[in-house]
Each structure stands twice: as C-alpha cells, then as structure tokens.
N, C-alpha and C positions, 0 to 999 in steps of 0.2 A: 286523496283530494280530487281524484278525477271526477268530472261531472258536477263539481260544486263551484258555485260562484263565490269568490271571496271579495268582499267590499272592505277596503282598507280605509279607515277614518284618518284623514290627514288634518291636523290643526294648523291653520295658516296664520292665525292671529299674531301680529307683530312682525311677520315676514315681509320682505320687500321684493317686488317683481317689477323691474324697470323703474318707472317713477312712482308706481303705486306702493303704498304702505297699507297692509291689511289691518283694519281696525277691529271688526267683529263679524261673526256669521249672522245673517239676517233672515235667510229663507232657504228652502230647498224646492227646486222646480224640476220635475221630470228626472229625479235622481241626480240632479246637478246642484251642488251647494252654492249659494250666493253669498258674497262677502261685501261688506261695506269697506271701501278703500278710499284713501286720501292721496291725491297726487302731490308732488313736490310743490306745486303752486297753490295748494290748499283747496282745490276742487274735490268734492266728495262724490262718489258714484258707486252703485252696486254693480259688481263684476262677478261673472260666474267662475267657479273654481277651474273648470275646464279651460277657459280663456286665459286665466292666470298661469296655469301650469304649462300650457302649450305656447305661451308668449304671444298670444293673439291680441292681447290688450296690455300695452306697456305704459300707458299714461293717458291723460285726458286729451280731448280734441284740441284744446287751446295750446297745449304743449306740443302736440304733433304738428299743428299748423306753424308754430314758431320754428320747429326743427326744419320743416320744409322751406320756410323763408330763408333760413340761414344756408342750407345746403344748395338751394337752387338759385342763388344770386350770381 
C-alpha cells in the first residue's frame, strides 16, 4: 500500500455531531463532501464533512449565541 492514497467513504447520514443531525449528502467540493444537517432548533444548513468530523461546527449560530448568553452572564 505504500505510495497509494486510500479514500475511505464514510456515510454520515443519521449521525449526530454536537447539535447537528446529518440528513443527507448534497455535494462534493474540492474532495470535501457536503452534508445537509438539521440543528436541534430545526435550522438546516449545509456543513462540510471535515468540519463535522473535526468538531469545528457543532450547531447553528442561533444556538451558539444562546450558549454564549448563558455562560457569560
């Protein structure tokens, strides 16, 4: 296997990452798969697989702002 690039296909549909629930794959951009996700507050957004797996996106901005209000009081 030396010298060969192995691209592992990961199916994320139905998985949960933070507040995101992955609904379906919608696109691929620059070898990065894009997924339609729904936040716990019902906001839907397209999120990259890289951001989901690296926990860089854990929920929508509305929920993040609510968390900041709670923790910063």
